PLY file of the C-alpha trace (Angstrom):
ply
format ascii 1.0
element vertex 74
property float x
property float y
property float z
element edge 73
property int vertex1
property int vertex2
end_header
25.63 101.03 -92.62
28.73 99.31 -92.05
32.32 100.29 -92.96
34.56 98.06 -94.92
38.41 98.24 -95.96
39.24 97.11 -99.58
42.61 96.75 -101.34
42.72 97.98 -104.95
45.21 98.50 -107.44
46.63 102.27 -107.60
45.30 102.75 -111.10
41.73 101.74 -109.95
42.02 103.82 -107.00
42.95 107.05 -109.09
40.10 106.09 -111.43
37.43 105.83 -108.64
38.72 109.01 -107.07
38.22 111.00 -110.25
34.93 109.45 -111.06
33.70 110.23 -107.52
34.86 114.01 -107.89
33.17 114.03 -111.49
29.91 112.99 -109.98
30.36 115.26 -107.02
30.17 112.33 -104.38
32.59 110.53 -102.04
34.51 107.51 -103.02
32.79 105.42 -100.22
29.28 106.44 -101.51
30.33 105.79 -105.36
31.63 102.39 -104.43
28.53 101.66 -102.14
26.24 102.61 -105.15
28.17 100.62 -107.66
27.93 97.52 -105.37
24.16 98.24 -104.94
23.60 98.39 -108.59
25.49 95.13 -109.24
23.68 93.34 -106.61
20.33 94.59 -108.14
21.47 93.65 -111.62
22.62 90.29 -110.54
19.30 89.57 -108.56
17.18 90.69 -111.62
19.09 88.49 -114.04
18.81 85.48 -111.53
15.14 86.16 -111.18
14.62 86.39 -114.85
16.66 83.01 -115.41
14.64 81.32 -112.84
11.47 82.52 -114.62
12.69 81.30 -117.90
13.64 77.97 -116.77
10.48 77.42 -114.98
8.51 78.39 -118.21
8.33 74.77 -119.73
5.94 75.98 -122.38
8.89 77.10 -124.50
10.33 73.74 -124.47
7.10 71.68 -125.46
6.66 70.55 -128.97
2.98 69.85 -128.29
3.91 66.14 -128.95
5.01 66.69 -132.59
8.64 65.50 -133.26
11.19 68.42 -133.81
12.51 68.95 -137.41
15.78 67.59 -138.24
18.63 70.19 -138.40
19.05 69.53 -142.13
15.32 70.57 -142.63
15.60 73.79 -140.62
18.81 75.25 -142.18
17.21 75.46 -145.56
0 1
1 2
2 3
3 4
4 5
5 6
6 7
7 8
8 9
9 10
10 11
11 12
12 13
13 14
14 15
15 16
16 17
17 18
18 19
19 20
20 21
21 22
22 23
23 24
24 25
25 26
26 27
27 28
28 29
29 30
30 31
31 32
32 33
33 34
34 35
35 36
36 37
37 38
38 39
39 40
40 41
41 42
42 43
43 44
44 45
45 46
46 47
47 48
48 49
49 50
50 51
51 52
52 53
53 54
54 55
55 56
56 57
57 58
58 59
59 60
60 61
61 62
62 63
63 64
64 65
65 66
66 67
67 68
68 69
69 70
70 71
71 72
72 73
């Protein structure tokens, strides 16, 4: 593991200290876990988006013209 130095607002630091104490962990470990969670969420979102874009079946009308907007609003 690597050490980093970060700069945060006073209110943010106060919140993270309280949150770390509430979870019975250190500020360093809490921030590290939050960053890991964010990274995993972003990776999963990006992966799902790539899979959705690659799935061209949802964009196919099967050769049939799409209905006009007025016909769909009903």
